[in-house]
Every structure is written in structure tokens, then in C-alpha cells.
C-alpha distance (Angstrom), angle and dihedral (degrees) to the residues before:
residue distance angle dihedral
X1 . . .
X2 3.79 . .
X3 3.73 117.6 .
X4 3.82 127.1 -174.7
X5 3.79 116.9 -169.2
X6 3.78 125.2 -178.3
X7 3.78 119.1 -113.5
X8 3.79 86.5 -120.5
X9 3.80 93.1 60.0
X10 3.80 92.2 52.1
X11 3.78 89.6 53.5
X12 3.78 90.8 46.4
X13 3.80 91.6 55.5
X14 3.80 89.5 52.5
X15 3.79 91.9 50.5
X16 3.80 92.8 -114.4
X17 3.80 127.7 132.8
X18 3.77 111.3 -89.5
X19 3.81 112.8 -107.9
X20 3.79 118.1 -127.8
X21 3.79 107.9 -110.6
X22 3.78 129.2 -179.8
X23 3.78 95.5 -109.2
X24 3.81 95.2 52.5
X25 3.81 105.2 114.1
X26 3.82 92.8 -158.1
X27 3.83 135.3 13.7
X28 3.83 110.8 -68.5
X29 3.79 126.6 -125.1
X30 3.78 140.0 176.5
X31 3.81 112.9 -102.7
X32 3.81 97.5 -117.4
X33 3.83 90.6 55.5
X34 3.81 90.0 64.3
X35 3.80 100.8 36.2
X36 3.79 100.5 -90.9
X37 3.79 131.8 112.2
X38 3.80 128.3 -122.8
X39 3.81 90.3 -139.3
X40 3.78 90.9 52.5
X41 3.78 92.9 50.7
X42 3.79 90.6 47.8
X43 3.81 88.0 53.3
X44 3.81 88.7 52.4
X45 3.80 89.9 49.7
X46 3.80 91.8 48.9
X47 3.81 90.5 50.3
X48 3.80 93.1 49.7
X49 3.80 92.5 45.5
X50 3.79 86.4 50.8
X51 3.80 89.5 66.3
X52 3.79 87.0 67.8
X53 3.79 99.0 35.3
X54 3.81 90.4 51.4
X55 3.80 90.4 52.6
X56 3.81 94.1 -113.9
X57 3.81 96.1 118.9
X58 3.80 136.1 16.8
X59 3.79 91.9 -135.9
X60 3.78 143.4 -22.8
X61 3.81 139.9 -159.4
X62 3.79 123.2 -160.1
X63 3.79 139.0 170.3
X64 3.80 138.7 -171.2
X65 3.80 128.6 -157.6
X66 3.80 122.2 -172.6
X67 3.80 123.7 -174.3
X68 3.79 89.1 -8.3
X69 3.83 92.8 -55.6
X70 3.78 127.6 113.3
X71 3.81 111.2 -121.9
X72 3.79 101.1 164.4
X73 3.79 136.6 18.3
X74 3.79 117.0 160.4
X75 3.78 141.4 157.3
X76 3.78 126.0 -158.7
X77 3.78 135.8 178.2
X78 3.79 127.2 8.3
X79 3.77 135.2 -45.5
X80 3.80 90.9 -160.6
X81 3.79 117.3 23.0
X82 3.80 98.5 -172.1
X83 3.80 92.2 50.4
X84 3.84 92.0 41.2
X85 3.81 90.7 -127.2
X86 3.81 113.5 159.9
X87 3.75 126.6 -132.6
X88 3.80 108.7 -103.8
X89 3.77 130.4 -171.7
X90 3.81 90.5 -106.9
X91 3.81 95.1 48.4
X92 3.81 110.7 136.4
X93 3.82 121.7 -124.9
X94 3.81 136.6 -167.9
X95 3.80 104.3 -112.8
X96 3.78 100.3 -165.9
X97 3.83 105.5 173.6
X98 3.79 92.5 2.9
X99 3.81 81.5 76.8
X100 3.80 90.8 74.9
X101 3.80 102.2 77.5
X102 3.81 90.8 48.5
X103 3.79 94.6 50.7
X104 3.81 92.0 42.0
X105 3.81 90.6 56.0
X106 3.80 91.5 49.8
X107 3.81 93.4 48.1
X108 3.81 90.6 48.4
X109 3.81 88.2 64.2
X110 3.81 85.1 73.2
X111 3.81 88.0 58.7
X112 3.80 90.8 50.4
X113 3.80 89.6 50.3
X114 3.80 92.6 50.9
X115 3.81 92.1 -117.4
X116 3.81 92.1 122.0
X117 3.79 135.9 13.0
X118 3.78 123.5 -142.0
X119 3.79 90.7 -127.2
X120 3.81 95.8 49.4
X121 3.81 115.1 118.8
X122 3.80 109.7 -105.1
X123 3.81 86.9 -133.6
X124 3.82 88.5 70.4
X125 3.80 87.0 71.7
X126 3.81 104.6 19.7
X127 3.83 106.9 30.2
X128 3.80 94.5 -176.0
X129 3.83 89.9 62.0
X130 3.80 89.5 57.4
X131 3.79 90.2 55.3
X132 3.81 94.1 56.4
X133 3.81 112.8 115.6
X134 3.81 126.1 -142.9
X135 3.80 125.6 -118.7
X136 3.80 109.3 -107.5
X137 3.80 102.8 165.8
X138 3.79 138.2 14.9
X139 3.78 134.0 -164.3
X140 3.79 105.4 -156.6
X141 3.81 102.4 -53.4
X142 3.80 97.8 -19.2
X143 3.79 129.5 92.2
X144 3.80 111.6 -125.6
X145 3.81 100.5 168.3
X146 3.79 136.3 28.6
X147 3.79 133.2 179.0
X148 3.82 133.7 -160.2
X149 3.79 121.5 -89.8
X150 3.80 111.5 -85.2
X151 2.96 109.6 -152.0
X152 3.81 101.5 18.6
X153 3.80 114.4 -112.0
X154 3.82 112.8 -94.8
X155 3.79 134.0 -162.6
X156 3.80 88.0 -107.1
X157 3.81 90.5 57.3
X158 3.82 88.4 56.2
X159 3.81 93.3 50.8
X160 3.82 91.7 44.8
X161 3.83 93.0 47.0
X162 3.79 90.7 -124.6
X163 3.81 96.3 112.7
X164 3.80 95.1 109.0
X165 3.79 93.3 -107.8
X166 3.78 122.6 125.6
X167 3.77 136.1 165.9
X168 3.80 123.6 -79.0
X169 3.80 92.6 -93.4
X170 3.81 90.2 60.6
X171 3.81 96.3 61.9
X172 3.81 121.2 84.3
X173 3.80 110.2 -87.1
X174 3.78 91.4 -121.3
X175 3.80 90.9 67.1
X176 3.79 90.5 66.5
X177 3.80 98.9 -145.3
X178 3.83 113.7 164.9
X179 3.81 122.5 -155.7
X180 3.81 95.0 -149.0
X181 3.80 90.8 49.8
X182 3.80 93.1 52.1
X183 3.82 93.6 47.7
X184 3.79 96.6 33.5
X185 3.80 113.1 165.8
X186 3.81 87.6 -139.9
X187 3.80 90.8 65.2
X188 3.78 138.2 49.1
X189 3.80 138.2 -126.2
X190 3.79 91.9 -82.3
X191 3.79 90.5 55.3
X192 3.79 89.3 48.6
X193 3.80 92.7 56.0
X194 3.80 92.1 47.0
X195 3.80 91.7 51.3
X196 3.78 101.0 50.1
X197 3.81 97.1 33.4
X198 3.81 87.4 79.2
X199 3.83 90.2 65.1
X200 3.82 124.9 77.9
X201 3.79 124.1 -106.9
X202 3.80 117.0 -104.7
X203 3.81 93.9 -132.3
X204 3.77 140.7 1.1
X205 3.82 114.4 -80.4
X206 3.78 108.9 -88.9
X207 3.80 94.3 18.2
X208 3.81 101.6 107.2
X209 3.79 145.8 -17.9
X210 3.80 113.7 -95.2
X211 3.79 126.4 170.1
X212 3.78 112.2 -126.1
X213 3.80 151.3 92.8
X214 3.83 95.4 -18.4
X215 3.82 97.3 112.5
X216 3.79 91.7 46.6
X217 3.80 90.3 53.9
X218 3.80 88.6 49.7
X219 3.80 87.8 53.2
X220 3.80 90.3 53.1
X221 3.81 89.5 48.0
X222 3.81 90.5 51.5
X223 3.80 90.0 52.4
X224 3.81 90.9 53.7
X225 3.81 94.3 47.0
X226 3.81 97.1 42.1
X227 3.78 98.3 36.7
X228 3.82 89.5 -133.7
X229 3.78 134.8 107.9
X230 3.77 108.4 -100.6
X231 3.81 96.4 -112.6
X232 3.81 89.9 55.8
X233 3.80 91.5 44.0
X234 3.80 90.9 51.4
X235 3.80 92.8 48.6
X236 3.79 93.4 50.1
X237 3.78 98.7 40.7
X238 3.80 100.4 42.2
X239 3.80 124.5 -13.4
X240 3.80 100.7 59.7
X241 3.78 92.4 37.9
X242 3.80 95.0 61.5
X243 3.78 100.4 31.1
X244 3.81 100.0 -102.6
X245 3.80 88.2 152.5
X246 3.80 96.8 159.3
X247 3.80 96.4 48.7
X248 3.79 121.8 97.0
X249 3.77 143.7 87.8
X250 3.80 95.0 -63.2
X251 3.80 136.9 19.2
X252 3.77 103.4 -71.0
X253 3.77 107.4 -161.7
X254 3.76 136.9 12.2
X255 3.77 122.1 22.0
X256 3.76 126.7 -36.3
X257 3.80 90.6 -111.8
X258 3.81 87.4 80.8
X259 3.81 86.2 79.2
X260 3.80 109.9 93.5
X261 3.79 119.1 -125.1
X262 3.81 119.5 -118.6
X263 3.82 118.2 -118.2
X264 3.77 136.0 -169.5
X265 3.79 139.1 177.2
X266 3.80 115.5 -71.6
X267 3.79 132.7 178.4
X268 3.77 111.5 -30.5
X269 3.81 89.2 10.5
X270 3.82 91.4 -74.5
X271 3.80 112.6 150.5
X272 3.80 115.4 -106.9
X273 3.79 132.1 179.2
X274 3.81 110.9 -98.0
X275 3.78 136.3 -171.4
X276 3.80 112.8 -105.8
X277 3.82 125.5 -158.3
X278 3.80 110.8 -90.4
X279 3.81 111.0 -124.0
X280 3.81 93.1 165.2
X281 3.78 137.3 0.3
X282 3.85 92.0 -94.8
X283 3.83 97.6 -169.1
X284 3.81 104.4 38.5
X285 3.82 138.7 28.9
X286 3.79 115.7 -76.8
X287 3.81 140.9 168.0
X288 3.82 105.6 -121.2
X289 3.79 108.6 83.6
X290 3.79 102.1 -177.8
X291 3.79 109.1 -160.4
X292 3.79 88.4 -165.8
X293 3.77 101.2 53.6
X294 3.80 118.3 -13.0
X295 3.80 106.7 98.9
X296 3.77 130.1 107.0
X297 3.80 118.9 -156.9
X298 3.79 147.0 151.5
X299 3.78 134.4 -114.2
X300 3.84 92.7 -110.0
X301 3.81 91.7 52.6
X302 3.79 92.7 49.0
X303 3.80 91.2 48.4
X304 3.80 88.0 57.2
X305 3.79 91.2 49.1
X306 3.81 91.5 50.2
X307 3.78 92.5 49.5
X308 3.80 90.2 51.3
X309 3.81 88.2 55.4
X310 3.81 93.2 47.7
X311 3.81 89.3 48.0
X312 3.79 89.1 59.3
X313 3.80 96.2 -104.9
X314 3.81 102.3 -38.6
X315 3.80 135.3 100.0
X316 3.79 130.2 176.4
X317 3.79 91.5 -10.1
X318 3.81 93.8 -51.6
X319 3.80 115.5 117.3
X320 3.78 113.3 -150.7
X321 3.81 101.2 166.2
X322 3.78 136.9 15.3
X323 3.78 113.3 -100.8
X324 3.80 90.6 -121.0
X325 3.79 91.3 54.1
X326 3.81 91.1 52.7
X327 3.81 89.6 48.5
X328 3.81 90.3 53.5
X329 3.79 91.0 46.3
X330 3.80 89.5 56.1
X331 3.82 97.6 44.9
X332 3.79 119.5 97.7
X333 3.80 108.9 -109.9
X334 3.81 99.4 -177.4
X335 3.77 124.5 103.7
X336 3.79 121.4 -147.2
X337 3.81 88.4 -103.1
X338 3.82 93.0 53.1
X339 3.79 89.2 51.9
X340 3.79 136.4 -142.8
X341 3.81 129.9 -78.4
X342 3.78 84.6 -62.6
X343 3.79 102.6 -176.3
X344 3.80 88.3 57.4
X345 3.80 94.4 50.2
X346 3.78 125.9 98.5
X347 3.77 144.2 94.3
X348 3.81 104.3 -143.1
X349 2.95 98.6 83.8
X350 3.80 94.5 8.7
X351 3.79 115.7 -113.6
X352 3.81 116.9 -150.2
X353 3.81 95.0 -137.7
X354 3.79 95.6 55.3
X355 3.78 108.5 133.4
X356 3.81 96.1 24.1
X357 3.78 129.6 128.7
X358 3.79 129.6 -170.7
X359 3.78 135.4 -105.2
X360 3.80 126.0 177.6
X361 3.79 102.0 -32.3
X362 3.82 96.2 -33.2
X363 3.81 140.6 82.8
X364 3.82 117.5 -105.9
X365 3.82 126.4 -160.1
X366 3.80 112.1 -123.0
X367 3.79 117.5 -135.5
X368 3.81 95.9 -145.0
X369 3.81 100.8 46.5
X370 3.80 137.7 92.0
X371 3.81 113.1 -102.8
X372 3.80 135.1 -166.5
X373 3.82 97.1 -156.1
X374 3.81 131.9 51.1
X375 3.78 116.9 -103.0
X376 3.80 146.2 117.5
X377 3.81 130.1 -87.2
X378 3.78 107.8 -88.6
X379 3.79 97.3 20.5
X380 3.80 113.1 150.4
X381 3.79 124.8 -127.8
X382 3.74 150.6 162.3
X383 3.77 140.6 135.0
X384 3.76 145.4 -162.8
X385 3.79 139.0 -97.4
X386 3.81 94.9 -109.6
X387 3.81 93.3 55.2
X388 3.77 108.2 -85.5
X389 3.79 120.7 139.7
X390 3.80 143.8 172.6
X391 3.77 143.7 174.9
X392 3.79 132.3 -161.4
X393 3.81 114.5 -158.8
X394 3.85 113.6 -165.8
X395 3.82 92.6 -175.0
X396 3.81 96.6 55.5
X397 3.83 92.3 26.8
X398 3.80 92.6 -126.0
X399 3.79 131.5 149.9
X400 3.81 114.5 -171.1
X401 3.80 127.9 175.2
X402 3.81 133.3 177.4
X403 3.78 126.3 -177.9
X404 3.77 133.6 -173.5
X405 3.83 132.3 144.3
X406 3.78 112.1 -119.2
X407 3.80 139.3 135.3
X408 3.78 116.3 -168.9
X409 3.80 146.6 63.9
X410 3.82 122.7 -23.7
X411 3.79 90.7 28.4
X412 3.82 90.9 150.7
X413 3.81 92.4 61.2
X414 3.81 92.5 91.2
X415 3.83 90.3 53.6
X416 3.80 93.4 51.6
X417 3.80 93.6 45.8
X418 3.79 93.7 49.0
X419 3.79 93.8 47.9
X420 3.78 96.8 43.0
X421 3.80 92.1 44.9
X422 3.79 96.8 48.8
X423 3.80 96.2 46.7
X424 3.80 90.2 42.1
X425 3.81 88.4 58.5
X426 3.82 94.6 57.8
X427 3.79 115.0 108.4
X428 3.79 109.5 -106.6
């Protein structure tokens, strides 16, 4: 088994100050200097390494930042089993839905600049969205009556995921909507809007939380307002400004073999390479810049993004967002009638997002709900289809990220181990 450990972690285990090395995404610190224990972090490391040793994952990378200081960054296992390539701390991962918080933050810069308002009708920017009707009656799997939007869909509805949009699987089968057609890699965000705008909305704007194409529509809106393709917009507004050099729609530097392979359970539960849905081109320039699931990134880059959020929109002297905008982003916007992040709720088996609401493009822990993972009221979360996850805790000032590439049963195990390990490492 290949194991790559940062120089900083070796020093940490010896009780020495962590040396500053080029790959450190944030200033390093010893655990006790920020209220964590070395034994607790070693227990976290042992638990994460166990994912590989127990045959549950081919490899994993994870990192923990406390009070703005890096206390753990480690890689373990392999990013490509057949080629015997080890996981490394700069291994690149498909983010899928973990894309959403990043793109939401970038698009919110348009709000800060006064280019858009959260309560603007979406039709002001994307007229075809304003013409979408709402399903009012079904006969089996066919729509037999629609009604106009009431109220009209707003930008806020898109950020809150209450716009009435879903994913293709959510529409009645008789409609014939296909996910891969809507987000075709041969098209762009403008094509995407044109394609699905001919279908009816699943619910009236503001009625309920549904997971779906909302972030992608926001990406199309950002293209219209900025006059730039979304990848360029994202680079200029966020990624380049805070040093997220390995985040984008394809592997940005080095060889393509930095991108981890995706694995799943095969015969006898052995891990085998599997085909994963393509949400971007990943290894070469393309045209579809999905704001809901197309990015690739690294653990160090995402740690920097999380720290920018916890800092109220600023990192290394560069202000990306107003503090008030970040506060709104991280405030639950859902009423009890609109629901919670329902597909992530449940206690048998336990789901890690039970008891979470939704802000502007990100999950928010509710103070008065039952949870299955440790955390603090208002902590911010989400993850991606191929088993990446993160949480940002403003109360404890923690950013934690774990990334692997896996499709199969027990996908939530990495979330539980990261959460339990990080909070278990806090000094009592």
C-alpha cells in the first residue's frame, strides 16, 4: 500500500512546529496551538487510512484547518490502481455537486457589484425561464394541465433551490427529459437553458426545496450579465484571486494522470474501475461549464476556499465577497413548509445531512433539528457524487475536506469518519 504523508504531519507527530512547505495551502501550526490534540488527529488519520486498508476506497486525501492554520494534510492509497500511482496531496478530483458552493460564491460577486439583485426576476436575464409553466395536473406520467409561474422565479429562488426546477429524474417519465441531453458536453450553458425551458416546472417558485439544475441556470445567468463564458468568469472572479490554481473544468497543470480514477464495488466487493458520469471534459478544454457539477479540484484548493468563507469573504488580503453576503450565503433560507435537504435526511441508515437546511448554494446545519453527525449550529456542508465532502464550521473555526473517487454502497462512510475524527480531536 502506498502512503504519502506531508512533511508537516511528520513534524506534528514528533511535537515539532510544522515547517512551511510550498504545497501548504495555509500557514501550518501544531495542534495544541489551536485547541486540538495530536492524538486526536492521529485517530482521524488512522480512521481515514482505514477506508483504504479495509478495501472501501482505493485512496483518499483529507485536510483540516483550525483557526486559519493547517494542522493536517495527508494522502493515502492510490489514485490509479492499475498504474500503481499513489494518492498525493495535490491529486485532482471530480467535484460534481461540491462545485456548487464555489460557483455560488463567484456568482454572488455580481450581487456585491450591483449587477444583479437576489430578488430580480430570472426572466430579466433569461427570458425563456420566465415563460416556463408549472405542472398543475398529471394523468399517470403525463402532464395534462399547466399554469403560469406565481410568483415569478427570482434569482433568490435559484440560489435557495426553491425555483421549481429539479433534475431529469424528477419529471414525469412521459415528459421524456434526459439528463445527458440537457447537460450535453457538446453544448454550453445557453444550449442547456434553451433545452429545458420547453419543459414545465415541477412546483411554483418558492414552494419547496428540490435538488436540480438551479446552479447551472445561475451559471448561464452569470454569462449573460458578465459577457464572459462561465469558466473565464469563475477564474477572474474567484479562483485566480485566492490561489485555487488546480480548480477548473479540466486538469490545469501537470499531466492528466493527476486526476484520480473512479472506483466502485465489483465481484466479491473488490474495488474495480468504473465509468462515472461526465459533467465536464476533465482533461481537455470543453464548452459545457456546469456550475452545478463540472469542476475538478484538490483538497488544498478547497481548504483555501473554505477559509475564505470563514474569513467572511477575504483571504490573504484579497476580498472576494462582502462579509454580509457571506453571512447571507450561510444562513438557512428554508421554511418548515419548504422542507429540508430531504434526500439527505433519514436515520435508517443514518444520513449525514439529516437536520440541514439550505442557504445560497450551500447546506446549513439547523440548530433545532436532530443530526447524525457532530457539528455546530450554522456549519456549512455539501459533497459530490464521486465521494468528496467538506464542512466549514464558523463556531469552531474549522475547515475540513476529504476527497476520494468512489461510486457504490457505504458512500457516506467518508463523511462520518471525517466529522467524527475532526470533532474528536478538539481539546475538551
